[in-house]
N, C-alpha and C positions, 0 to 999 in steps of 0.2 A: 313777840310772836310774829310780827310783820316781816321779820327777816327770814322766817322759815319758808323754804321754797316748796311749792307743791309739785314741781317737776324737776327732774334731774338730780334727785337725791343720791349721793354717792353710796350710801350703805344699803340702798334698796334697789331702785330701778336701774341705775347705771351699772351696778354690780351684776344684776340679772342680764342686762343687755350684753355685757362682756361675756358672760357664761353662755348665753344663747349663741353668740357669734363663734365662740371657741368650739362649741359642740356641734356647729353646723346646722342648727335649727333655723330655718328661714321662713319667709312669708309673713312675718309679723309687721304690724304697724303700731305706732305709738300715739296715744292720746286722742283716739277717735271720739267724736261727739256721741257717745252712748251714755246711758245712765251711770253716773259715778266716774266717768272718764277713765276707763281702764288703762293701766300702764302699758299693756301689750294686748294686741288683738290680732287674731287670725280670722279674717272675715270669711274666707271660703269654708273654713271648718266650723265657724261660729263658736270659737273658743276665746275667752277673755281671761287675762291674768291681772290681778291686783297684787302689788307688793306692798304690804302694810307695815309701817313702822310700829314697833312694839309700844312705844309711849303714846303716839298720837291716836292709835286705834285701840288702846286699852287692853293689850295682851298681858295675861298673867303668866309670864314666862320665868318668874323667879328673880328678875332684875328688880331691885328695890328703887324704883324711879318715881315714887309718889312725891309730888311737890310738897314742900314744907310750908309754903305760904299760899294763901287763897285756896286752901284745900277744897272747900265746897264748890267754888267756881270751877276749878279744874275737874272735879268729879262730875259735875254737870256737863261740862264740855265733852269729856271723854264718853259719857253715856250717850250724848247726842250723836257723836261720831259713830259709835257702834250701831246705834239705831239707823243712822243714815246708810251705813255699810250694808246692813241686813236688808233694808228697803231696796237699795240698788241691786244687790244680788238677786233678790226676788223678782224685780222688774226684768232683769236680763234673762233669768231662767224662764219666766213666763213667755218671753219672746223667742225661746228656743236656743239661747246661748248656754254653753257650758262655762260656769264661773269657777275660777280657781283663785283662792286667796293664799298667798304665801307670806308668812311672817318674817320680819327682818332677822330674828334670831335663828330661824330655820335656815335661811339663806346663808347666814354667817357660819353656822355650825355644820350643817348638812346640805351643802349646795347641790349635790347629786340627787338627794331625795327630792328637792324642789324641782329639779330638772326632769326627773323621772315622772313626777305627777303631771307635768306639762306634756311630756311625750305620750303618756298613756291617754290623756284626754284627746290629743291630736289623732292618735291611732284609732281610738274609739269613734271619733267623729267621721272617720272614713276618709 
């Protein structure tokens, strides 16, 4: 687990960064010191985006990725991760931020859907 990077993951945030650049969405910054350390932040619009890996954040997307060993330990860890994600989203929302969470599987299967969610939030923010 110590080899898992918290930044620069190829299937999540780097993929979205390439998509944002390709589609010409500008003005974002990476890893600002806000609750949860969002992957992408538009400070002027007060919009943050988290790109969550399906395994690490406990997404039930149909991929059978339940660990076979130490099942209880992993279940506890993933439950804590989900609780932490909810807490950070709530804290940011209370401070006036629009919080978008994009799942790794959505980014892989429907990248334009993820991009459109971000565009709508940025347009709604004025």
